[in-house]
Structures are given as C-alpha cells and as structure tokens.
KOLZA-63302 format. One line per 2 residues: for each residue y, z, x of N, C-alpha, C, O, CB. Coordinates in pm, whole numbers, plus 50000, padded with zeros to 5 digits. Glycine has a CB too. Layout:
Y Z X Y Z X Y Z X Y Z X Y Z X  ... .
This chain:
46407 52101 45817 46441 52163 45943 46434 52060 46056 46522 52053 46141 46349 52281 45971  46327 51981 46055 46308 51881 46159 46419 51776 46154 46466 51728 46258 46171 51813 46146 .
46462 51739 46031 46571 51641 46015 46701 51694 46074 46775 51621 46140 46591 51606 45868  46728 51821 46049 46850 51883 46103 46847 51882 46255 46948 51853 46319 46865 52027 46050 .
46735 51914 46311 46721 51916 46456 46746 51777 46515 46817 51764 46614 46581 51967 46496  46688 51676 46454 46708 51538 46501 46854 51499 46486 46911 51437 46576 46617 51439 46422 .
46917 51535 46374 47057 51505 46352 47145 51574 46455 47238 51513 46508 47099 51546 46210  47118 51700 46483 47197 51776 46582 47181 51718 46722 47279 51706 46795 47155 51924 46582 .
47060 51681 46758 47035 51621 46890 47111 51489 46899 47171 51460 47003 46884 51600 46914  47108 51409 46793 47181 51282 46791 47330 51302 46808 47395 51228 46882 47154 51209 46661 .
47386 51402 46741 47529 51431 46752 47564 51474 46894 47664 51429 46949 47571 51542 46651  47483 51560 46953 47508 51607 47090 47504 51489 47187 47588 51480 47276 47404 51714 47130 .
47408 51400 47172 47398 51284 47261 47520 51195 47245 47577 51150 47345 47270 51203 47231  47563 51169 47122 47682 51086 47099 47807 51149 47157 47888 51081 47220 47702 51061 46948 .
47823 51280 47138 47940 51349 47195 47939 51342 47347 48041 51314 47408 47943 51495 47149  47824 51366 47406 47813 51359 47552 47845 51220 47603 47914 51206 47704 47674 51400 47598 .
47795 51118 47536 47821 50981 47579 47968 50945 47564 48024 50879 47650 47736 50882 47499  48032 50989 47455 48173 50954 47435 48262 51026 47535 48361 50969 47581 48216 50988 47292 .
48230 51149 47569 48310 51222 47668 48291 51161 47807 48388 51147 47882 48271 51372 47670  48169 51126 47842 48140 51068 47973 48199 50930 47991 48218 50887 48105 47992 51063 47994 .
48228 50859 47885 48279 50722 47894 48431 50714 47888 48486 50604 47898 48221 50639 47782  48498 50826 47873 48643 50823 47866 48702 50789 48002 48655 50837 48105 48698 50957 47816 .
48805 50705 48000 48873 50667 48124 48954 50785 48176 49000 50868 48097 48965 50542 48101  48972 50793 48307 49057 50899 48362 49200 50885 48307 49242 50776 48268 49058 50893 48518 .
49270 50993 48306 49406 50993 48254 49499 50912 48345 49478 50904 48466 49459 51137 48240  49600 50853 48284 49701 50780 48360 49776 50877 48450 49770 50998 48431 49800 50705 48265 .
49847 50823 48547 49923 50907 48640 50030 50985 48568 50097 50934 48478 49985 50822 48751  50046 51109 48608 50153 51192 48552 50286 51154 48618 50288 51083 48719 50123 51344 48573 .
50394 51199 48562 50527 51177 48622 50533 51238 48763 50592 51179 48854 50640 51238 48533  50472 51354 48780 50470 51421 48910 50396 51335 49013 50441 51322 49127 50403 51559 48899 .
50282 51275 48973 50207 51190 49065 50285 51062 49097 50286 51017 49212 50070 51154 49004  50349 51004 48998 50431 50884 49022 50546 50916 49118 50577 50836 49206 50485 50829 48889 .
50608 51031 49100 50716 51073 49190 50664 51092 49332 50731 51053 49428 50782 51203 49139  50546 51151 49346 50487 51172 49480 50462 51038 49548 50486 51025 49668 50355 51253 49470 .
50415 50940 49475 50389 50808 49534 50520 50738 49568 50531 50676 49674 50306 50721 49437  50619 50748 49480 50750 50689 49510 50810 50752 49636 50868 50682 49719 50847 50708 49389 .
50795 50882 49650 50844 50951 49770 50767 50909 49894 50825 50896 50002 50835 51103 49752  50636 50887 49880 50555 50840 49994 50603 50702 50038 50610 50674 50158 50404 50836 49956 .
50634 50614 49943 50688 50482 49976 50818 50496 50057 50835 50431 50160 50713 50399 49847  50909 50581 50010 51037 50598 50078 51020 50666 50213 51094 50637 50307 51133 50678 49990 .
50924 50757 50223 50896 50823 50351 50846 50721 50453 50880 50730 50571 50792 50936 50332  50766 50625 50408 50718 50518 50495 50837 50444 50556 50841 50420 50676 50626 50420 50416 .
50933 50407 50471 51052 50333 50519 51133 50420 50616 51179 50371 50719 51141 50289 50400  51151 50546 50583 51228 50637 50668 51163 50649 50807 51232 50643 50909 51239 50776 50602 .
51032 50666 50810 50961 50679 50937 50964 50548 51016 50975 50551 51139 50817 50722 50912  50955 50434 50949 50965 50304 51018 51102 50290 51081 51113 50246 51196 50938 50187 50920 .
51207 50325 51009 51342 50315 51063 51361 50407 51184 51438 50376 51274 51445 50349 50956  51290 50519 51185 51297 50612 51298 51203 50571 51410 51200 50636 51515 51264 50754 51251 .
51126 50465 51391 51025 50418 51485 50924 50528 51518 50875 50538 51630 51092 50366 51614  50896 50611 51417 50797 50719 51429 50662 50664 51382 50620 50690 51269 50839 50846 51347 .
50596 50587 51468 50474 50519 51429 50357 50615 51409 50267 50587 51330 50439 50415 51531  50357 50726 51481 50255 50828 51458 50272 50886 51318 50174 50909 51247 50263 50940 51566 .
50396 50909 51278 50424 50960 51144 50387 50859 51036 50333 50896 50932 50570 50997 51131  50418 50731 51060 50380 50627 50964 50229 50622 50951 50176 50621 50840 50436 50487 51007 .
50159 50620 51063 50012 50612 51062 49952 50732 50987 49847 50718 50924 49957 50606 51205  50016 50848 50995 49964 50967 50927 49968 50953 50775 49902 51029 50705 50044 51089 50969 .
50045 50857 50723 50050 50834 50579 49926 50759 50529 49902 50752 50409 50176 50755 50543  49849 50705 50623 49729 50627 50590 49604 50716 50598 49599 50810 50677 49716 50506 50685 .
49505 50685 50517 49374 50750 50527 49309 50705 50657 49345 50600 50712 49283 50716 50403  49214 50782 50707 49144 50748 50832 49082 50608 50827 49081 50537 50927 49036 50851 50862 .
49031 50569 50710 48963 50439 50696 49050 50333 50628 48998 50236 50572 48834 50458 50617  49180 50351 50634 49272 50257 50569 49265 50119 50634 49222 50103 50748 49416 50310 50575 .
49309 50019 50558 49315 49882 50608 49451 49824 50572 49495 49830 50457 49199 49795 50548  49518 49766 50673 49643 49693 50652 49610 49544 50662 49538 49501 50751 49754 49735 50757 .
49664 49467 50568 49641 49323 50563 49773 49250 50588 49839 49209 50494 49580 49280 50425  49811 49235 50716 49939 49169 50747 49927 49017 50734 49817 48962 50742 49985 49207 50890 .
50038 48950 50712 50033 48804 50703 50007 48741 50841 50049 48793 50944 50165 48750 50645  49937 48632 50840 49916 48549 50959 49842 48618 51072 49857 48578 51187 50046 48502 51009 .
49764 48719 51043 49683 48784 51146 49568 48860 51080 49570 48883 50959 49769 48879 51233  49468 48899 51159 49351 48968 51102 49386 49105 51044 49491 49162 51075 49244 48984 51209 .
49298 49155 50961 49312 49289 50904 49313 49393 51016 49247 49375 51119 49199 49318 50803  49387 49501 50994 49393 49612 51090 49321 49729 51023 49365 49778 50919 49544 49649 51129 .
49210 49774 51082 49125 49873 51018 49126 50006 51091 49099 50013 51211 48983 49821 51008  49157 50112 51016 49154 50248 51070 49292 50297 51111 49375 50219 51157 49061 50255 51188 .
49315 50427 51092 49447 50486 51121 49491 50465 51265 49606 50430 51289 49444 50634 51090  49402 50485 51361 49439 50468 51503 49478 50324 51532 49575 50299 51602 49323 50511 51595 .
49402 50229 51478 49434 50087 51500 49566 50051 51432 49642 49969 51484 49320 49997 51447  49593 50110 51317 49719 50085 51248 49836 50134 51332 49937 50065 51344 49720 50154 51109 .
49824 50252 51392 49930 50304 51478 49952 50211 51597 50067 50180 51630 49896 50446 51527  49845 50166 51661 49856 50074 51775 49923 49944 51733 50008 49892 51805 49717 50046 51835 .
49886 49892 51617 49945 49768 51564 50095 49787 51539 50175 49701 51575 49873 49725 51433  50132 49900 51479 50274 49928 51451 50354 49935 51582 50465 49881 51589 50289 50062 51373 .
50298 49999 51683 50368 50015 51811 50390 49880 51880 50482 49867 51961 50288 50107 51903  50308 49780 51849 50320 49648 51912 50418 49556 51838 50449 49447 51887 50183 49582 51918 .
50466 49598 51722 50560 49515 51646 50692 49502 51723 50729 49592 51797 50585 49574 51505  50764 49390 51704 50897 49383 51763 50986 49488 51696 50952 49538 51589 50959 49240 51746 .
51098 49523 51759 51185 49624 51697 51225 49586 51555 51272 49475 51528 51310 49644 51783  51206 49681 51464 51240 49663 51323 51338 49773 51286 51321 49889 51323 51111 49668 51231 .
51441 49735 51212 51541 49833 51168 51583 49801 51025 51547 49698 50968 51664 49833 51262  51660 49891 50969 51717 49874 50835 51609 49842 50732 51630 49758 50644 51822 49764 50837 .
51493 49908 50742 51386 49888 50644 51430 49952 50512 51465 50070 50508 51250 49948 50694  51426 49874 50407 51460 49923 50274 51352 49877 50177 51317 49759 50172 51602 49873 50229 .
51301 49971 50099 51199 49941 50000 51255 49962 49861 51333 50054 49837 51073 50027 50021  51214 49877 49769 51243 49899 49629 51109 49900 49557 51043 49796 49546 51340 49789 49571 .
51069 50017 49507 50945 50029 49433 50969 49978 49291 51056 50029 49220 50893 50176 49433  50892 49877 49251 50910 49816 49119 50808 49865 49017 50833 49862 48897 50901 49666 49130 .
50693 49910 49067 50585 49948 48975 50493 50049 49043 50459 50036 49160 50504 49823 48931  50455 50150 48965 50355 50247 49009 50261 50267 48891 50304 50292 48779 50420 50384 49055 .
50131 50255 48917 50033 50274 48811 49903 50323 48874 49884 50315 48995 50009 50142 48730  49815 50373 48791 49686 50417 48839 49619 50508 48739 49673 50539 48633 49700 50487 48971 .
49500 50551 48774 49422 50642 48692 49341 50732 48784 49290 50689 48887 49329 50563 48594  49332 50858 48746 49250 50950 48825 49302 50965 48965 49417 51004 48987 49107 50904 48828 .
49216 50934 49063 49253 50955 49203 49287 50825 49275 49288 50822 49398 49142 51025 49275  49314 50718 49200 49348 50589 49260 49475 50535 49195 49487 50534 49073 49231 50489 49244 .
49568 50490 49279 49696 50441 49227 49746 50328 49317 49700 50312 49430 49801 50555 49219  49841 50253 49266 49905 50151 49349 50055 50152 49325 50102 50192 49218 49847 50011 49321 .
50127 50107 49426 50270 50084 49411 50296 49941 49457 50230 49890 49548 50357 50188 49492  50393 49879 49393 50429 49740 49424 50580 49732 49431 50650 49798 49354 50372 49640 49317 .
50629 49651 49524 50773 49640 49534 50817 49530 49626 50740 49441 49665 50830 49769 49579  50946 49538 49661 51006 49442 49753 51062 49518 49872 51086 49639 49865 51116 49357 49683 .
51084 49446 49981 51141 49509 50101 51241 49414 50165 51240 49293 50141 51030 49548 50202  51326 49472 50247 51411 49396 50338 51415 49474 50468 51400 49596 50470 51556 49373 50280 .
51436 49400 50578 51438 49462 50710 51501 49367 50809 51515 49247 50782 51295 49501 50755  51539 49420 50923 51589 49338 51032 51486 49344 51145 51448 49452 51190 51730 49387 51081 .
51442 49227 51190 51347 49217 51300 51421 49159 51419 51489 49057 51406 51222 49130 51262  51409 49224 51536 51477 49177 51656 51374 49145 51764 51341 49230 51847 51578 49283 51707 .
51322 49021 51763 51226 48984 51868 51293 48989 52006 51412 48961 52019 51169 48843 51842  51217 49023 52108 51269 49032 52244 51335 48900 52284 51273 48794 52276 51157 49069 52343 .
51460 48908 52327 51532 48790 52375 51572 48692 52266 51610 48579 52296 51450 48720 52474  51565 48733 52140 51598 48641 52031 51703 48705 51939 51731 48824 51945 51471 48604 51950 .
51758 48622 51855 51856 48667 51757 51784 48747 51648 51674 48709 51607 51934 48546 51696  51843 48857 51601 51780 48933 51492 51760 48845 51368 51840 48757 51337 51866 49056 51455 .
51651 48873 51298 51615 48798 51178 51616 48895 51059 51555 49001 51064 51475 48729 51193  51686 48855 50955 51686 48934 50831 51566 48888 50749 51561 48773 50703 51823 48917 50750 .
51471 48976 50730 51347 48943 50661 51346 49011 50524 51409 49115 50505 51223 48987 50745  51277 48951 50431 51254 49014 50301 51120 48964 50248 51073 48856 50283 51371 48983 50201 .
51060 49045 50162 50930 49007 50108 50884 49105 50002 50964 49176 49942 50828 48999 50219  50753 49106 49981 50694 49193 49880 50571 49262 49937 50514 49218 50037 50658 49114 49753 .
50530 49371 49871 50418 49450 49918 50342 49510 49801 50393 49524 49690 50467 49561 50012  50217 49545 49830 50132 49615 49735 50053 49718 49817 49986 49683 49914 50036 49515 49657 .
50061 49843 49777 49996 49952 49849 49904 50026 49753 49944 50062 49642 50100 50048 49911  49782 50050 49796 49686 50126 49716 49672 50265 49779 49650 50279 49899 49546 50053 49707 .
49685 50366 49694 49677 50506 49737 49550 50571 49680 49503 50533 49573 49803 50584 49693  49498 50667 49752 49387 50749 49705 49430 50895 49714 49484 50940 49815 49257 50723 49790 .
49405 50969 49606 49439 51111 49605 49334 51187 49685 49214 51173 49662 49447 51166 49459  49381 51268 49778 49294 51344 49868 49257 51478 49806 49315 51520 49706 49363 51365 50004 .
49159 51545 49865 49112 51675 49815 49224 51778 49810 49223 51868 49725 48997 51727 49903  49323 51767 49901 49433 51863 49903 49545 51827 49805 49647 51895 49799 49491 51874 50044 .
49527 51718 49728 49626 51677 49629 49727 51576 49680 49805 51522 49601 49700 51797 49580  49727 51548 49810 49820 51449 49865 49767 51309 49839 49648 51290 49812 49840 51472 50018 .
49856 51212 49846 49819 51072 49829 49827 51003 49965 49928 51015 50034 49912 51001 49725  49722 50933 50005 49719 50859 50131 49697 50711 50101 49630 50673 50005 49606 50913 50226 .
49756 50629 50186 49741 50484 50172 49600 50446 50219 49557 50485 50327 49850 50407 50254  49529 50368 50135 49396 50320 50173 49395 50169 50197 49313 50119 50275 49294 50358 50066 .
49484 50096 50132 49498 49952 50154 49646 49919 50143 49718 49974 50060 49413 49868 50050  49690 49828 50230 49832 49794 50235 49844 49645 50268 49789 49599 50368 49908 49882 50341 .
49914 49573 50186 49932 49429 50209 50079 49394 50184 50141 49446 50092 49837 49344 50118  50131 49305 50266 50269 49258 50247 50278 49113 50291 50195 49066 50370 50370 49346 50325 .
50378 49044 50242 50404 48909 50291 50551 48875 50273 50623 48937 50195 50316 48806 50219  50592 48774 50347 50732 48736 50358 50774 48643 50244 50694 48564 50195 50758 48669 50492 .
50900 48654 50204 50958 48558 50110 51021 48441 50184 51035 48332 50129 51063 48626 50020  51060 48465 50311 51126 48361 50389 51023 48267 50447 50910 48308 50474 51213 48423 50501 .
51059 48141 50468 50963 48048 50528 50929 48092 50671 51011 48151 50740 51019 47905 50529  50808 48062 50712 50762 48095 50846 50841 48013 50947 50851 47891 50934 50610 48070 50860 .
50896 48080 51046 50971 48010 51151 50876 47969 51261 50782 48042 51295 51085 48099 51208  50900 47852 51316 50820 47808 51430 50912 47793 51549 51031 47766 51534 50745 47674 51400 .
50857 47811 51667 50938 47798 51788 50929 47657 51844 50996 47623 51942 50892 47899 51894  50846 47575 51781 50831 47439 51830 50950 47353 51790 51006 47368 51681 50701 47377 51779 .
50987 47262 51880 51092 47167 51847 51032 47055 51762 50915 47020 51779 51159 47109 51976  51111 47000 51670 51056 46889 51593 51031 46770 51686 51101 46754 51787 51152 46849 51476 .
50933 46688 51654 50903 46573 51742 51022 46477 51748 51094 46457 51650 50778 46497 51692  51041 46420 51867 51148 46319 51886 51109 46193 51810 50992 46156 51805 51172 46288 52040 .
51209 46126 51751 51177 46001 51681 51127 45897 51782 51172 45894 51896 51301 45947 51603  51036 45815 51738 50980 45711 51824 51086 45608 51858 51166 45570 51773 50859 45642 51755 .
51087 45563 51985 51182 45460 52030 51126 45323 51995 51005 45300 52008 51210 45471 52184  51212 45232 51951 51169 45095 51920 51199 45003 52033 51170 44884 52025 51234 45043 51795 .
C-alpha cells in the first residue's frame, strides 16, 4: 500500500512538472492576422497624419527606438515625437514575418515613405523595422517596443571640405 502511494505521488509530481513546463502555444492564424492588420493600420494612420491614432496603437509604457536619437518612452511622449517629425507621406509597410507565443509577438518587415523636410526636396526613404506586441486583457495587441532604421545612407547638410590650395 505504501509503495502504491509513493508511486502515485511520484506520478502526480511528474505530471504537474511536465504540464507546468510546457511552452505557450504558437500564435494562431487569427492572432497573426490581427497583428498584420495592426501593422497596416499604423501605416494608414501615419499617412493620415493621425498621430493620436498612431500613439493609441502603443501600450502606455511602450518604447520607440528611432535611429540617431534617444529612445522615446511612453505613449504621450511617442505622440509628441510623431507630431515633431517632418511631413511624411506614402508610408507603405510590407510585413515579412510574424511570430510569437502566448501574449507576446513580433512582426518584422520593410517600409518605404516620402519625407518632405521644410524647405527641402522630398526624400524617398526605405528601411526595415521590428515591432514587439503584447496581448492585452481585452484581447487586443498593443505595441510595446518599436525599432526601425534606414537602408539609405545618412545624408549630411555639410559641404565637403574644399581641397587645400598649393
């Protein structure tokens, strides 16, 4: 009787440990579609210059990691940062990859856009991005980390140095 009890307790412990150690399930097709739609909604709102709407796609404690400048932390700061950007149009995203487990996912892709700095010729920009999403209690996905960088070389406004006179 005592052996059976020890054996049963051992089996219960092993079952509990194996269930507790299982990884969360991969993203469903529905979740992948929701993230792909969130990516496209971001581009649509950027093209409409609806920065409040873009900021609403981010979690309250989200962080954007833009190139050549400090991190932007928090939804309100992200909205302020977006509003300070030069005019951007024709934003197009191509989502190349979506993956994740449980309540955490990422999307990766490429983008193109037109940037029109004040008093300057429009610049056709392209680059890549990686966005991390967190599933919220209401089932929606919000951006928690966002990073992008340019494929084009960084332009400088400085003139090249004049050659030395002999």
